[in-house]
C-alpha positions in Angstrom: 22.8 -180.2 -174.0 22.1 -176.5 -173.7 22.0 -174.7 -170.3 19.1 -172.2 -170.0 19.3 -168.8 -168.4 17.7 -170.1 -165.2 20.2 -172.9 -164.9 23.2 -170.5 -165.3 21.8 -168.2 -162.6 21.5 -171.2 -160.3 25.1 -172.3 -161.0 26.3 -168.7 -160.4 24.3 -168.6 -157.1 25.9 -171.9 -156.0 29.4 -170.6 -156.9 28.9 -167.3 -155.0 27.5 -169.2 -152.0 30.5 -171.5 -152.0 32.9 -168.5 -152.0 31.0 -166.7 -149.2 31.0 -169.8 -147.1 34.7 -170.4 -147.7 35.4 -166.8 -146.8 33.5 -167.2 -143.5 35.7 -170.2 -142.5 38.4 -167.7 -141.5 36.1 -165.9 -139.0 36.8 -166.9 -135.4 34.1 -166.5 -132.8 35.5 -164.7 -129.7 35.3 -166.4 -126.4 33.1 -165.1 -123.6 36.2 -163.8 -121.8 37.4 -161.9 -124.9 34.0 -160.3 -125.3 34.0 -159.2 -121.6 37.6 -157.9 -121.8 37.1 -156.2 -125.1 33.4 -155.5 -125.8 32.3 -154.5 -129.2 31.6 -150.8 -129.9 34.0 -149.6 -127.2 37.0 -148.9 -129.5 38.9 -146.5 -127.2 36.7 -143.4 -127.3 38.3 -141.1 -124.8 37.7 -137.5 -123.6 39.9 -135.1 -125.6 39.6 -136.9 -128.9 38.9 -134.9 -132.0 35.7 -135.3 -134.0 37.8 -137.0 -136.8 39.3 -139.5 -134.4 35.8 -140.4 -133.0 34.4 -140.7 -136.6 37.3 -142.9 -137.6 36.5 -145.3 -134.8 32.7 -145.3 -134.6 31.7 -143.8 -138.0 29.3 -141.0 -138.6 26.7 -140.5 -135.8 23.0 -141.3 -136.2 22.1 -137.8 -135.1 23.7 -134.4 -134.3 22.3 -131.6 -132.2 23.4 -128.4 -130.5 22.5 -128.2 -126.8 22.9 -125.7 -124.1 23.1 -126.3 -120.4 24.0 -123.1 -118.6 24.5 -124.9 -115.3 27.1 -127.2 -116.8 28.8 -125.2 -119.6 29.4 -121.6 -120.6 28.3 -122.1 -124.2 26.5 -124.5 -126.5 27.9 -128.0 -127.1 27.6 -130.2 -130.2 26.2 -133.6 -129.4 26.7 -136.7 -131.5 24.2 -139.4 -130.9 24.9 -143.1 -131.6 21.7 -145.2 -131.2 22.0 -148.6 -129.7 22.1 -151.3 -132.3 21.7 -154.5 -130.2 20.0 -153.8 -126.8 20.1 -157.4 -125.7 23.9 -157.5 -125.4 24.5 -158.4 -121.7 27.6 -156.2 -121.3 28.2 -152.6 -122.0 29.4 -152.7 -125.6 29.5 -149.0 -126.2 26.9 -147.7 -128.7 26.0 -151.2 -129.8 24.3 -152.0 -126.5 23.3 -148.5 -125.2 22.6 -145.2 -126.9 25.6 -143.0 -126.4 25.8 -139.2 -126.5 29.2 -137.6 -127.2 29.5 -133.9 -126.3 32.0 -131.8 -128.2 33.4 -128.3 -127.2 34.7 -127.1 -130.5 36.6 -130.0 -132.1 37.3 -131.9 -128.8 35.2 -134.6 -127.0 34.4 -133.3 -123.5 31.8 -135.7 -122.2 30.4 -139.2 -122.9 26.8 -139.8 -121.8 23.9 -142.2 -122.3 
């Protein structure tokens, strides 16, 4: 019996699916308490961090701007904007649940806003 191209693609798809499902068996779903205590997207962003430290935790921002607010600052600030990914998350999960604006003075994070 000869296996046609369509059959071999089907067999390959089944094999890949089996591997993916097997790999997912190691994923544990966090409890509600774990999600509340350690929400997604809040990986320790703190005032004073460098741009590189922020990028290492949250990745590249969705948008960057230069803003001036003469009532708040002496000079312009660079703003990194991370747009909310999942607005239906019931807890503050950093940029995943709410759009976050990170303000930098030079290389250092000076303000976190929404």
